[in-house]
Backbone of each chain as nested JSON, in Angstrom:
{
  "chains": [
    {"id": "A", "residues": [
      {"number": 1, "name": "MET", "atoms": {"N": [114.284, 87.457, 72.44], "CA": [113.932, 87.788, 73.843], "C": [112.856, 88.87, 73.861]}},
      {"number": 2, "name": "VAL", "atoms": {"N": [111.747, 88.537, 74.492], "CA": [110.648, 89.489, 74.607], "C": [110.996, 90.539, 75.656]}},
      {"number": 3, "name": "GLU", "atoms": {"N": [110.667, 91.791, 75.394], "CA": [110.907, 92.877, 76.344], "C": [109.669, 93.018, 77.241]}},
      {"number": 4, "name": "PRO", "atoms": {"N": [109.818, 92.974, 78.574], "CA": [108.622, 93.11, 79.42], "C": [108.114, 94.554, 79.457]}},
      {"number": 5, "name": "PRO", "atoms": {"N": [106.824, 94.754, 79.741], "CA": [106.299, 96.108, 79.934], "C": [107.01, 96.793, 81.114]}},
      {"number": 6, "name": "ARG", "atoms": {"N": [106.926, 98.097, 81.131], "CA": [107.64, 98.879, 82.143], "C": [107.298, 98.407, 83.566]}},
      {"number": 7, "name": "GLY", "atoms": {"N": [108.334, 98.146, 84.343], "CA": [108.154, 97.771, 85.743], "C": [107.998, 96.28, 85.984]}},
      {"number": 8, "name": "TRP", "atoms": {"N": [107.806, 95.506, 84.915], "CA": [107.607, 94.063, 85.053], "C": [108.922, 93.314, 84.879]}},
      {"number": 9, "name": "GLN", "atoms": {"N": [109.057, 92.229, 85.619], "CA": [110.226, 91.35, 85.483], "C": [109.805, 90.056, 84.815]}},
      {"number": 10, "name": "MET", "atoms": {"N": [110.624, 89.588, 83.886], "CA": [110.425, 88.269, 83.301], "C": [111.141, 87.262, 84.198]}},
      {"number": 11, "name": "ARG", "atoms": {"N": [110.454, 86.193, 84.562], "CA": [111.079, 85.136, 85.362], "C": [110.918, 83.817, 84.619]}},
      {"number": 12, "name": "GLU", "atoms": {"N": [111.807, 82.887, 84.9], "CA": [111.804, 81.606, 84.184], "C": [111.424, 80.446, 85.103]}},
      {"number": 13, "name": "LYS", "atoms": {"N": [111.036, 79.345, 84.499], "CA": [110.816, 78.051, 85.185], "C": [109.91, 78.126, 86.391]}},
      {"number": 14, "name": "PRO", "atoms": {"N": [108.623, 78.29, 86.236], "CA": [107.941, 78.48, 84.963], "C": [108.029, 79.936, 84.506]}},
      {"number": 15, "name": "ALA", "atoms": {"N": [107.765, 80.146, 83.234], "CA": [107.821, 81.491, 82.668], "C": [106.703, 82.341, 83.263]}},
      {"number": 16, "name": "THR", "atoms": {"N": [107.097, 83.429, 83.921], "CA": [106.099, 84.345, 84.491], "C": [106.53, 85.784, 84.294]}},
      {"number": 17, "name": "LEU", "atoms": {"N": [105.553, 86.663, 84.396], "CA": [105.789, 88.1, 84.463], "C": [105.394, 88.526, 85.869]}},
      {"number": 18, "name": "PHE", "atoms": {"N": [106.232, 89.338, 86.508], "CA": [105.994, 89.74, 87.901], "C": [106.155, 91.244, 88.051]}},
      {"number": 19, "name": "ARG", "atoms": {"N": [105.23, 91.859, 88.803], "CA": [105.443, 93.257, 89.184], "C": [104.868, 93.515, 90.57]}},
      {"number": 20, "name": "ARG", "atoms": {"N": [105.6, 94.319, 91.34], "CA": [105.137, 94.757, 92.659], "C": [104.636, 96.194, 92.533]}},
      {"number": 21, "name": "PHE", "atoms": {"N": [103.448, 96.443, 93.063], "CA": [102.865, 97.786, 93.087], "C": [102.763, 98.222, 94.545]}},
      {"number": 22, "name": "GLU", "atoms": {"N": [103.176, 99.458, 94.824], "CA": [103.086, 99.955, 96.205], "C": [102.182, 101.171, 96.258]}},
      {"number": 23, "name": "PHE", "atoms": {"N": [101.462, 101.308, 97.371], "CA": [100.463, 102.361, 97.536], "C": [100.678, 103.047, 98.875]}},
      {"number": 24, "name": "ASP", "atoms": {"N": [100.209, 104.271, 98.972], "CA": [100.464, 105.002, 100.226], "C": [99.398, 104.73, 101.285]}},
      {"number": 25, "name": "ARG", "atoms": {"N": [98.283, 104.123, 100.874], "CA": [97.248, 103.821, 101.87], "C": [96.378, 102.676, 101.386]}},
      {"number": 26, "name": "TYR", "atoms": {"N": [95.668, 102.047, 102.327], "CA": [94.86, 100.879, 101.997], "C": [93.79, 101.194, 100.946]}},
      {"number": 27, "name": "ALA", "atoms": {"N": [93.177, 102.362, 101.013], "CA": [92.098, 102.69, 100.06], "C": [92.604, 102.61, 98.625]}},
      {"number": 28, "name": "ALA", "atoms": {"N": [93.839, 103.046, 98.386], "CA": [94.416, 102.985, 97.033], "C": [94.704, 101.535, 96.641]}},
      {"number": 29, "name": "THR", "atoms": {"N": [95.148, 100.748, 97.603], "CA": [95.382, 99.316, 97.353], "C": [94.069, 98.644, 96.96]}},
      {"number": 30, "name": "ARG", "atoms": {"N": [93.023, 98.952, 97.711], "CA": [91.709, 98.337, 97.457], "C": [91.188, 98.727, 96.069]}},
      {"number": 31, "name": "GLN", "atoms": {"N": [91.35, 100.01, 95.714], "CA": [90.904, 100.477, 94.392], "C": [91.622, 99.701, 93.289]}},
      {"number": 32, "name": "PHE", "atoms": {"N": [92.925, 99.537, 93.444], "CA": [93.707, 98.809, 92.445], "C": [93.245, 97.355, 92.354]}},
      {"number": 33, "name": "LEU", "atoms": {"N": [93.016, 96.715, 93.496], "CA": [92.563, 95.314, 93.49], "C": [91.211, 95.174, 92.793]}},
      {"number": 34, "name": "ASP", "atoms": {"N": [90.316, 96.12, 93.051], "CA": [88.994, 96.064, 92.409], "C": [89.125, 96.27, 90.901]}},
      {"number": 35, "name": "ASP", "atoms": {"N": [89.957, 97.225, 90.498], "CA": [90.151, 97.488, 89.067], "C": [90.82, 96.293, 88.388]}},
      {"number": 36, "name": "LEU", "atoms": {"N": [91.747, 95.666, 89.089], "CA": [92.446, 94.495, 88.55], "C": [91.47, 93.325, 88.366]}},
      {"number": 37, "name": "ALA", "atoms": {"N": [90.573, 93.141, 89.325], "CA": [89.575, 92.057, 89.209], "C": [88.642, 92.331, 88.017]}},
      {"number": 38, "name": "ALA", "atoms": {"N": [88.25, 93.586, 87.845], "CA": [87.373, 93.936, 86.717], "C": [88.091, 93.693, 85.392]}},
      {"number": 39, "name": "LEU", "atoms": {"N": [89.354, 94.041, 85.337], "CA": [90.152, 93.825, 84.118], "C": [90.261, 92.325, 83.813]}},
      {"number": 40, "name": "ALA", "atoms": {"N": [90.535, 91.536, 84.833], "CA": [90.663, 90.081, 84.641], "C": [89.355, 89.498, 84.119]}},
      {"number": 41, "name": "GLU", "atoms": {"N": [88.241, 89.992, 84.659], "CA": [86.945, 89.48, 84.205], "C": [86.663, 89.933, 82.773]}},
      {"number": 42, "name": "GLU", "atoms": {"N": [87.026, 91.182, 82.449], "CA": [86.833, 91.691, 81.082], "C": [87.612, 90.836, 80.069]}},
      {"number": 43, "name": "LEU", "atoms": {"N": [88.851, 90.509, 80.435], "CA": [89.72, 89.787, 79.505], "C": [89.578, 88.261, 79.637]}},
      {"number": 44, "name": "GLY", "atoms": {"N": [88.867, 87.814, 80.674], "CA": [88.715, 86.37, 80.893], "C": [90.047, 85.683, 81.158]}},
      {"number": 45, "name": "MET", "atoms": {"N": [90.915, 86.413, 81.873], "CA": [92.29, 85.938, 82.053], "C": [92.714, 86.317, 83.464]}},
      {"number": 46, "name": "HIS", "atoms": {"N": [92.99, 85.322, 84.291], "CA": [93.277, 85.604, 85.688], "C": [94.747, 85.438, 86.018]}},
      {"number": 47, "name": "PRO", "atoms": {"N": [95.321, 86.387, 86.765], "CA": [96.704, 86.213, 87.19], "C": [96.871, 84.883, 87.925]}},
      {"number": 48, "name": "GLN", "atoms": {"N": [98.029, 84.293, 87.761], "CA": [98.31, 83.02, 88.43], "C": [98.296, 83.229, 89.942]}},
      {"number": 49, "name": "ASN", "atoms": {"N": [98.801, 84.396, 90.371], "CA": [98.83, 84.699, 91.803], "C": [98.81, 86.201, 92.031]}},
      {"number": 50, "name": "ILE", "atoms": {"N": [98.053, 86.602, 93.058], "CA": [98.078, 87.981, 93.547], "C": [98.32, 87.893, 95.041]}},
      {"number": 51, "name": "ASN", "atoms": {"N": [99.282, 88.658, 95.503], "CA": [99.743, 88.592, 96.884], "C": [99.713, 90.017, 97.408]}},
      {"number": 52, "name": "PHE", "atoms": {"N": [98.874, 90.294, 98.421], "CA": [98.782, 91.692, 98.842], "C": [98.672, 91.859, 100.351]}},
      {"number": 53, "name": "GLY", "atoms": {"N": [99.085, 93.028, 100.793], "CA": [98.907, 93.482, 102.166], "C": [98.266, 94.86, 102.1]}},
      {"number": 54, "name": "ALA", "atoms": {"N": [98.279, 95.591, 103.194], "CA": [97.558, 96.865, 103.236], "C": [98.041, 97.863, 102.186]}},
      {"number": 55, "name": "THR", "atoms": {"N": [99.338, 97.85, 101.88], "CA": [99.866, 98.896, 100.984], "C": [100.724, 98.36, 99.832]}},
      {"number": 56, "name": "TYR", "atoms": {"N": [100.532, 97.107, 99.462], "CA": [101.26, 96.594, 98.295], "C": [100.46, 95.477, 97.647]}},
      {"number": 57, "name": "VAL", "atoms": {"N": [100.713, 95.284, 96.361], "CA": [100.112, 94.174, 95.615], "C": [101.195, 93.61, 94.695]}},
      {"number": 58, "name": "ASN", "atoms": {"N": [101.49, 92.327, 94.836], "CA": [102.407, 91.641, 93.926], "C": [101.574, 90.831, 92.937]}},
      {"number": 59, "name": "VAL", "atoms": {"N": [101.825, 91.02, 91.644], "CA": [101.044, 90.343, 90.613], "C": [101.96, 89.415, 89.814]}},
      {"number": 60, "name": "THR", "atoms": {"N": [101.557, 88.153, 89.667], "CA": [102.305, 87.185, 88.864], "C": [101.407, 86.662, 87.749]}},
      {"number": 61, "name": "LEU", "atoms": {"N": [101.857, 86.814, 86.52], "CA": [101.151, 86.275, 85.353], "C": [101.976, 85.121, 84.824]}},
      {"number": 62, "name": "GLU", "atoms": {"N": [101.32, 84.016, 84.527], "CA": [102.083, 82.901, 83.959], "C": [101.757, 82.765, 82.479]}},
      {"number": 63, "name": "ALA", "atoms": {"N": [102.614, 82.067, 81.765], "CA": [102.369, 81.786, 80.352], "C": [101.059, 81.018, 80.239]}},
      {"number": 64, "name": "SER", "atoms": {"N": [100.195, 81.435, 79.31], "CA": [98.875, 80.798, 79.228], "C": [98.962, 79.378, 78.677]}},
      {"number": 65, "name": "VAL", "atoms": {"N": [100.005, 79.091, 77.904], "CA": [100.21, 77.737, 77.401], "C": [101.361, 77.119, 78.198]}},
      {"number": 66, "name": "PRO", "atoms": {"N": [101.071, 76.096, 79.038], "CA": [102.138, 75.5, 79.85], "C": [103.314, 75.058, 78.979]}},
      {"number": 67, "name": "GLY", "atoms": {"N": [104.519, 75.359, 79.423], "CA": [105.707, 74.973, 78.671], "C": [106.134, 76.025, 77.653]}},
      {"number": 68, "name": "GLU", "atoms": {"N": [105.196, 76.905, 77.299], "CA": [105.544, 77.993, 76.369], "C": [106.044, 79.184, 77.185]}},
      {"number": 69, "name": "GLY", "atoms": {"N": [106.688, 80.098, 76.505], "CA": [107.13, 81.313, 77.177], "C": [105.991, 82.317, 77.279]}},
      {"number": 70, "name": "ILE", "atoms": {"N": [106.316, 83.461, 77.87], "CA": [105.358, 84.567, 77.947], "C": [105.018, 85.008, 76.519]}},
      {"number": 71, "name": "GLY", "atoms": {"N": [103.737, 85.17, 76.245], "CA": [103.294, 85.518, 74.893], "C": [102.545, 86.838, 74.844]}},
      {"number": 72, "name": "PRO", "atoms": {"N": [102.0, 87.156, 73.691], "CA": [101.317, 88.434, 73.492], "C": [100.168, 88.666, 74.472]}},
      {"number": 73, "name": "ALA", "atoms": {"N": [99.44, 87.616, 74.856], "CA": [98.299, 87.794, 75.768], "C": [98.77, 88.29, 77.134]}},
      {"number": 74, "name": "GLU", "atoms": {"N": [99.874, 87.704, 77.644], "CA": [100.397, 88.113, 78.955], "C": [100.96, 89.537, 78.892]}},
      {"number": 75, "name": "LEU", "atoms": {"N": [101.658, 89.838, 77.791], "CA": [102.238, 91.184, 77.649], "C": [101.137, 92.24, 77.574]}},
      {"number": 76, "name": "ALA", "atoms": {"N": [100.068, 91.911, 76.86], "CA": [98.951, 92.859, 76.742], "C": [98.271, 93.051, 78.096]}},
      {"number": 77, "name": "PHE", "atoms": {"N": [98.126, 91.951, 78.842], "CA": [97.52, 92.047, 80.173], "C": [98.364, 92.961, 81.067]}},
      {"number": 78, "name": "ALA", "atoms": {"N": [99.674, 92.754, 81.055], "CA": [100.581, 93.553, 81.897], "C": [100.5, 95.039, 81.526]}},
      {"number": 79, "name": "GLU", "atoms": {"N": [100.396, 95.324, 80.236], "CA": [100.266, 96.729, 79.808], "C": [98.958, 97.328, 80.33]}},
      {"number": 80, "name": "ARG", "atoms": {"N": [97.902, 96.518, 80.299], "CA": [96.603, 97.012, 80.797], "C": [96.658, 97.245, 82.315]}},
      {"number": 81, "name": "VAL", "atoms": {"N": [97.407, 96.411, 83.031], "CA": [97.548, 96.614, 84.481], "C": [98.308, 97.925, 84.729]}},
      {"number": 82, "name": "ASN", "atoms": {"N": [99.356, 98.148, 83.966], "CA": [100.086, 99.422, 84.093], "C": [99.158, 100.615, 83.843]}},
      {"number": 83, "name": "ALA", "atoms": {"N": [98.264, 100.46, 82.886], "CA": [97.343, 101.561, 82.556], "C": [96.383, 101.846, 83.713]}},
      {"number": 84, "name": "LEU", "atoms": {"N": [96.054, 100.829, 84.513], "CA": [95.19, 101.059, 85.683], "C": [95.845, 102.052, 86.631]}},
      {"number": 85, "name": "ILE", "atoms": {"N": [97.14, 101.883, 86.828], "CA": [97.882, 102.76, 87.742], "C": [97.863, 104.194, 87.234]}},
      {"number": 86, "name": "ARG", "atoms": {"N": [98.063, 104.328, 85.925], "CA": [98.033, 105.687, 85.357], "C": [96.642, 106.295, 85.505]}},
      {"number": 87, "name": "ALA", "atoms": {"N": [95.607, 105.474, 85.284], "CA": [94.23, 105.981, 85.352], "C": [93.858, 106.385, 86.774]}},
      {"number": 88, "name": "GLU", "atoms": {"N": [94.379, 105.614, 87.753], "CA": [94.057, 105.909, 89.147], "C": [94.856, 107.106, 89.648]}},
      {"number": 89, "name": "GLY", "atoms": {"N": [95.962, 107.418, 88.935], "CA": [96.811, 108.555, 89.342], "C": [97.47, 108.31, 90.66]}}
    ]},
    {"id": "B", "residues": [
      {"number": 1, "name": "MET", "atoms": {"N": [98.379, 78.063, 126.157], "CA": [98.369, 77.939, 124.696], "C": [96.964, 78.238, 124.18]}},
      {"number": 2, "name": "VAL", "atoms": {"N": [96.883, 79.215, 123.318], "CA": [95.598, 79.59, 122.727], "C": [95.22, 78.555, 121.661]}},
      {"number": 3, "name": "GLU", "atoms": {"N": [93.941, 78.203, 121.622], "CA": [93.442, 77.262, 120.604], "C": [92.985, 78.063, 119.379]}},
      {"number": 4, "name": "PRO", "atoms": {"N": [93.486, 77.728, 118.182], "CA": [93.055, 78.508, 117.013], "C": [91.634, 78.139, 116.578]}},
      {"number": 5, "name": "PRO", "atoms": {"N": [90.931, 79.053, 115.909], "CA": [89.614, 78.72, 115.355], "C": [89.745, 77.57, 114.349]}},
      {"number": 6, "name": "ARG", "atoms": {"N": [88.63, 76.899, 114.082], "CA": [88.625, 75.734, 113.199], "C": [89.261, 76.042, 111.835]}},
      {"number": 7, "name": "GLY", "atoms": {"N": [90.231, 75.212, 111.471], "CA": [90.852, 75.337, 110.151], "C": [92.074, 76.235, 110.12]}},
      {"number": 8, "name": "TRP", "atoms": {"N": [92.305, 76.991, 111.202], "CA": [93.448, 77.91, 111.238], "C": [94.644, 77.259, 111.912]}},
      {"number": 9, "name": "GLN", "atoms": {"N": [95.825, 77.605, 111.432], "CA": [97.075, 77.151, 112.047], "C": [97.745, 78.317, 112.758]}},
      {"number": 10, "name": "MET", "atoms": {"N": [98.248, 78.03, 113.963], "CA": [99.07, 79.014, 114.666], "C": [100.503, 78.827, 114.195]}},
      {"number": 11, "name": "ARG", "atoms": {"N": [101.163, 79.907, 113.817], "CA": [102.572, 79.839, 113.431], "C": [103.366, 80.803, 114.302]}},
      {"number": 12, "name": "GLU", "atoms": {"N": [104.637, 80.516, 114.437], "CA": [105.475, 81.329, 115.33], "C": [106.526, 82.118, 114.551]}},
      {"number": 13, "name": "LYS", "atoms": {"N": [107.07, 83.134, 115.176], "CA": [108.238, 83.894, 114.685], "C": [108.092, 84.403, 113.259]}},
      {"number": 14, "name": "PRO", "atoms": {"N": [107.299, 85.389, 112.989], "CA": [106.437, 86.056, 113.969], "C": [105.15, 85.282, 114.177]}},
      {"number": 15, "name": "ALA", "atoms": {"N": [104.463, 85.601, 115.275], "CA": [103.207, 84.922, 115.599], "C": [102.147, 85.293, 114.566]}},
      {"number": 16, "name": "THR", "atoms": {"N": [101.628, 84.277, 113.886], "CA": [100.562, 84.517, 112.904], "C": [99.52, 83.403, 112.989]}},
      {"number": 17, "name": "LEU", "atoms": {"N": [98.351, 83.719, 112.454], "CA": [97.295, 82.733, 112.222], "C": [97.167, 82.595, 110.716]}},
      {"number": 18, "name": "PHE", "atoms": {"N": [97.108, 81.363, 110.229], "CA": [97.067, 81.113, 108.79], "C": [95.943, 80.138, 108.448]}},
      {"number": 19, "name": "ARG", "atoms": {"N": [95.211, 80.439, 107.369], "CA": [94.266, 79.444, 106.837], "C": [94.184, 79.546, 105.319]}},
      {"number": 20, "name": "ARG", "atoms": {"N": [94.115, 78.388, 104.675], "CA": [93.904, 78.323, 103.23], "C": [92.446, 77.976, 102.96]}},
      {"number": 21, "name": "PHE", "atoms": {"N": [91.812, 78.74, 102.074], "CA": [90.438, 78.494, 101.658], "C": [90.462, 78.103, 100.187]}},
      {"number": 22, "name": "GLU", "atoms": {"N": [89.728, 77.049, 99.843], "CA": [89.672, 76.635, 98.436], "C": [88.241, 76.711, 97.921]}},
      {"number": 23, "name": "PHE", "atoms": {"N": [88.117, 77.045, 96.64], "CA": [86.81, 77.262, 96.018], "C": [86.741, 76.49, 94.713]}},
      {"number": 24, "name": "ASP", "atoms": {"N": [85.534, 76.217, 94.275], "CA": [85.422, 75.416, 93.05], "C": [85.439, 76.259, 91.781]}},
      {"number": 25, "name": "ARG", "atoms": {"N": [85.284, 77.568, 91.944], "CA": [85.33, 78.422, 90.751], "C": [85.708, 79.835, 91.143]}},
      {"number": 26, "name": "TYR", "atoms": {"N": [86.169, 80.613, 90.145], "CA": [86.644, 81.972, 90.411], "C": [85.57, 82.853, 91.041]}},
      {"number": 27, "name": "ALA", "atoms": {"N": [84.313, 82.702, 90.595], "CA": [83.249, 83.569, 91.124], "C": [83.125, 83.434, 92.643]}},
      {"number": 28, "name": "ALA", "atoms": {"N": [83.3, 82.221, 93.151], "CA": [83.226, 82.003, 94.603], "C": [84.442, 82.614, 95.294]}},
      {"number": 29, "name": "THR", "atoms": {"N": [85.6, 82.518, 94.655], "CA": [86.819, 83.139, 95.191], "C": [86.623, 84.65, 95.294]}},
      {"number": 30, "name": "ARG", "atoms": {"N": [86.081, 85.23, 94.216], "CA": [85.874, 86.68, 94.179], "C": [84.889, 87.123, 95.256]}},
      {"number": 31, "name": "GLN", "atoms": {"N": [83.805, 86.348, 95.439], "CA": [82.815, 86.68, 96.476], "C": [83.478, 86.688, 97.853]}},
      {"number": 32, "name": "PHE", "atoms": {"N": [84.294, 85.682, 98.111], "CA": [84.982, 85.597, 99.399], "C": [85.927, 86.779, 99.587]}},
      {"number": 33, "name": "LEU", "atoms": {"N": [86.681, 87.122, 98.557], "CA": [87.616, 88.255, 98.655], "C": [86.873, 89.56, 98.94]}},
      {"number": 34, "name": "ASP", "atoms": {"N": [85.735, 89.747, 98.271], "CA": [84.955, 90.974, 98.497], "C": [84.408, 91.006, 99.926]}},
      {"number": 35, "name": "ASP", "atoms": {"N": [83.897, 89.86, 100.386], "CA": [83.36, 89.801, 101.757], "C": [84.466, 89.999, 102.791]}},
      {"number": 36, "name": "LEU", "atoms": {"N": [85.644, 89.46, 102.491], "CA": [86.784, 89.604, 103.402], "C": [87.228, 91.071, 103.479]}},
      {"number": 37, "name": "ALA", "atoms": {"N": [87.226, 91.754, 102.349], "CA": [87.59, 93.179, 102.34], "C": [86.572, 93.996, 103.14]}},
      {"number": 38, "name": "ALA", "atoms": {"N": [85.291, 93.664, 102.979], "CA": [84.245, 94.388, 103.723], "C": [84.393, 94.143, 105.23]}},
      {"number": 39, "name": "LEU", "atoms": {"N": [84.713, 92.908, 105.6], "CA": [84.923, 92.571, 107.012], "C": [86.114, 93.341, 107.583]}},
      {"number": 40, "name": "ALA", "atoms": {"N": [87.203, 93.382, 106.825], "CA": [88.404, 94.095, 107.281], "C": [88.099, 95.576, 107.492]}},
      {"number": 41, "name": "GLU", "atoms": {"N": [87.302, 96.137, 106.567], "CA": [86.968, 97.558, 106.707], "C": [86.046, 97.787, 107.898]}},
      {"number": 42, "name": "GLU", "atoms": {"N": [85.107, 96.859, 108.098], "CA": [84.185, 96.969, 109.242], "C": [84.961, 96.948, 110.563]}},
      {"number": 43, "name": "LEU", "atoms": {"N": [85.944, 96.054, 110.653], "CA": [86.691, 95.887, 111.904], "C": [87.921, 96.789, 111.981]}},
      {"number": 44, "name": "GLY", "atoms": {"N": [88.249, 97.47, 110.872], "CA": [89.43, 98.335, 110.87], "C": [90.709, 97.559, 111.113]}},
      {"number": 45, "name": "MET", "atoms": {"N": [90.744, 96.336, 110.578], "CA": [91.855, 95.423, 110.882], "C": [92.162, 94.648, 109.608]}},
      {"number": 46, "name": "HIS", "atoms": {"N": [93.352, 94.832, 109.073], "CA": [93.672, 94.206, 107.797], "C": [94.627, 93.036, 107.949]}},
      {"number": 47, "name": "PRO", "atoms": {"N": [94.314, 91.93, 107.262], "CA": [95.26, 90.81, 107.302], "C": [96.648, 91.276, 106.883]}},
      {"number": 48, "name": "GLN", "atoms": {"N": [97.654, 90.665, 107.464], "CA": [99.036, 91.007, 107.131], "C": [99.296, 90.664, 105.672]}},
      {"number": 49, "name": "ASN", "atoms": {"N": [98.713, 89.536, 105.218], "CA": [98.901, 89.122, 103.828], "C": [97.717, 88.279, 103.361]}},
      {"number": 50, "name": "ILE", "atoms": {"N": [97.321, 88.52, 102.109], "CA": [96.338, 87.674, 101.427], "C": [96.974, 87.275, 100.107]}},
      {"number": 51, "name": "ASN", "atoms": {"N": [96.943, 85.991, 99.822], "CA": [97.626, 85.436, 98.662], "C": [96.592, 84.581, 97.937]}},
      {"number": 52, "name": "PHE", "atoms": {"N": [96.264, 84.96, 96.69], "CA": [95.197, 84.211, 96.033], "C": [95.446, 83.97, 94.554]}},
      {"number": 53, "name": "GLY", "atoms": {"N": [94.8, 82.915, 94.074], "CA": [94.739, 82.608, 92.648], "C": [93.279, 82.396, 92.305]}},
      {"number": 54, "name": "ALA", "atoms": {"N": [93.006, 81.808, 91.166], "CA": [91.619, 81.707, 90.694], "C": [90.715, 80.94, 91.654]}},
      {"number": 55, "name": "THR", "atoms": {"N": [91.258, 79.933, 92.35], "CA": [90.392, 79.077, 93.173], "C": [90.897, 78.845, 94.603]}},
      {"number": 56, "name": "TYR", "atoms": {"N": [91.754, 79.733, 95.089], "CA": [92.188, 79.621, 96.487], "C": [92.523, 80.985, 97.039]}},
      {"number": 57, "name": "VAL", "atoms": {"N": [92.433, 81.088, 98.366], "CA": [92.836, 82.309, 99.072], "C": [93.553, 81.877, 100.344]}},
      {"number": 58, "name": "ASN", "atoms": {"N": [94.789, 82.301, 100.515], "CA": [95.534, 82.061, 101.747], "C": [95.501, 83.345, 102.566]}},
      {"number": 59, "name": "VAL", "atoms": {"N": [95.091, 83.25, 103.821], "CA": [94.972, 84.436, 104.677], "C": [95.938, 84.314, 105.847]}},
      {"number": 60, "name": "THR", "atoms": {"N": [96.74, 85.348, 106.064], "CA": [97.661, 85.384, 107.205], "C": [97.328, 86.597, 108.075]}},
      {"number": 61, "name": "LEU", "atoms": {"N": [97.064, 86.332, 109.342], "CA": [96.821, 87.398, 110.322], "C": [98.012, 87.444, 111.264]}},
      {"number": 62, "name": "GLU", "atoms": {"N": [98.528, 88.621, 111.52], "CA": [99.649, 88.699, 112.46], "C": [99.173, 89.284, 113.788]}},
      {"number": 63, "name": "ALA", "atoms": {"N": [99.956, 89.068, 114.816], "CA": [99.638, 89.649, 116.115], "C": [99.606, 91.168, 115.97]}},
      {"number": 64, "name": "SER", "atoms": {"N": [98.583, 91.798, 116.518], "CA": [98.438, 93.246, 116.32], "C": [99.48, 94.035, 117.093]}},
      {"number": 65, "name": "VAL", "atoms": {"N": [99.989, 93.46, 118.176], "CA": [101.061, 94.107, 118.932], "C": [102.364, 93.368, 118.618]}},
      {"number": 66, "name": "PRO", "atoms": {"N": [103.321, 94.019, 117.936], "CA": [104.564, 93.333, 117.583], "C": [105.243, 92.746, 118.822]}},
      {"number": 67, "name": "GLY", "atoms": {"N": [105.698, 91.518, 118.693], "CA": [106.376, 90.873, 119.816], "C": [105.43, 90.114, 120.726]}},
      {"number": 68, "name": "GLU", "atoms": {"N": [104.141, 90.47, 120.65], "CA": [103.135, 89.747, 121.441], "C": [102.629, 88.558, 120.64]}},
      {"number": 69, "name": "GLY", "atoms": {"N": [101.996, 87.64, 121.293], "CA": [101.39, 86.51, 120.593], "C": [100.048, 86.889, 119.992]}},
      {"number": 70, "name": "ILE", "atoms": {"N": [99.431, 85.899, 119.346], "CA": [98.086, 86.074, 118.813], "C": [97.127, 86.343, 119.974]}},
      {"number": 71, "name": "GLY", "atoms": {"N": [96.308, 87.371, 119.833], "CA": [95.416, 87.757, 120.926], "C": [93.951, 87.668, 120.536]}},
      {"number": 72, "name": "PRO", "atoms": {"N": [93.083, 88.146, 121.413], "CA": [91.641, 88.043, 121.188], "C": [91.175, 88.699, 119.879]}},
      {"number": 73, "name": "ALA", "atoms": {"N": [91.812, 89.803, 119.484], "CA": [91.384, 90.496, 118.263], "C": [91.603, 89.618, 117.033]}},
      {"number": 74, "name": "GLU", "atoms": {"N": [92.752, 88.947, 116.974], "CA": [93.061, 88.081, 115.83], "C": [92.144, 86.853, 115.82]}},
      {"number": 75, "name": "LEU", "atoms": {"N": [91.908, 86.293, 117.01], "CA": [91.043, 85.104, 117.092], "C": [89.62, 85.453, 116.667]}},
      {"number": 76, "name": "ALA", "atoms": {"N": [89.154, 86.628, 117.084], "CA": [87.802, 87.052, 116.708], "C": [87.719, 87.293, 115.205]}},
      {"number": 77, "name": "PHE", "atoms": {"N": [88.77, 87.876, 114.639], "CA": [88.789, 88.114, 113.186], "C": [88.714, 86.784, 112.442]}},
      {"number": 78, "name": "ALA", "atoms": {"N": [89.517, 85.81, 112.885], "CA": [89.533, 84.499, 112.22], "C": [88.162, 83.827, 112.297]}},
      {"number": 79, "name": "GLU", "atoms": {"N": [87.501, 83.958, 113.434], "CA": [86.147, 83.378, 113.567], "C": [85.18, 84.049, 112.602]}},
      {"number": 80, "name": "ARG", "atoms": {"N": [85.32, 85.364, 112.454], "CA": [84.437, 86.084, 111.518], "C": [84.709, 85.658, 110.087]}},
      {"number": 81, "name": "VAL", "atoms": {"N": [85.974, 85.388, 109.759], "CA": [86.3, 84.913, 108.403], "C": [85.659, 83.542, 108.179]}},
      {"number": 82, "name": "ASN", "atoms": {"N": [85.757, 82.679, 109.167], "CA": [85.105, 81.369, 109.048], "C": [83.602, 81.521, 108.812]}},
      {"number": 83, "name": "ALA", "atoms": {"N": [83.008, 82.502, 109.489], "CA": [81.562, 82.708, 109.341], "C": [81.201, 83.16, 107.925]}},
      {"number": 84, "name": "LEU", "atoms": {"N": [82.116, 83.852, 107.237], "CA": [81.859, 84.25, 105.84], "C": [81.621, 83.014, 104.976]}},
      {"number": 85, "name": "ILE", "atoms": {"N": [82.457, 82.004, 105.198], "CA": [82.356, 80.766, 104.421], "C": [81.018, 80.097, 104.667]}},
      {"number": 86, "name": "ARG", "atoms": {"N": [80.612, 80.062, 105.928], "CA": [79.322, 79.438, 106.237], "C": [78.187, 80.231, 105.596]}},
      {"number": 87, "name": "ALA", "atoms": {"N": [78.305, 81.573, 105.645], "CA": [77.234, 82.422, 105.085], "C": [77.156, 82.266, 103.565]}},
      {"number": 88, "name": "GLU", "atoms": {"N": [78.328, 82.124, 102.916], "CA": [78.341, 82.0, 101.447], "C": [77.877, 80.603, 101.031]}},
      {"number": 89, "name": "GLY", "atoms": {"N": [78.16, 79.636, 101.96], "CA": [77.79, 78.246, 101.824], "C": [77.56, 77.771, 100.43]}}
    ]}
  ]
}
């Protein structure tokens, strides 16, 4: 059993990693969304779904190989997303 | 009964306007998301929810006054969103 990065939930059928991020104002939400888009472009790997409102962003990563479980690429992506939050303070 | 702008669906309980936009590649999705964020900031009015993946964006606008129906502000916002698509063409 793979251990998810801090704050992320492992979900099954299909295998995904999910985390909800909350912000105190829209400007912080927007900054996170922009940083997340830059990260996705850097890694050439796009979240399966991003769901957001003014003060929250839900991120879902799916297994890159259909039918396979969450692998090292998804775990590394999730860790990098966590690092965005730390960098933004 | 208010008529929704082209492509938008009126939904009830709570009253919302919904439209799904599809794109042929991530770069077009990203352009639309950036333009939508700029529009929201210009109008000081943020969609209740935006839900997107690599090639689609679902936009939900809620009535700005809780308990009220969709009003002129939401209809005008939806028309402006439609105009983004035409401008990006």
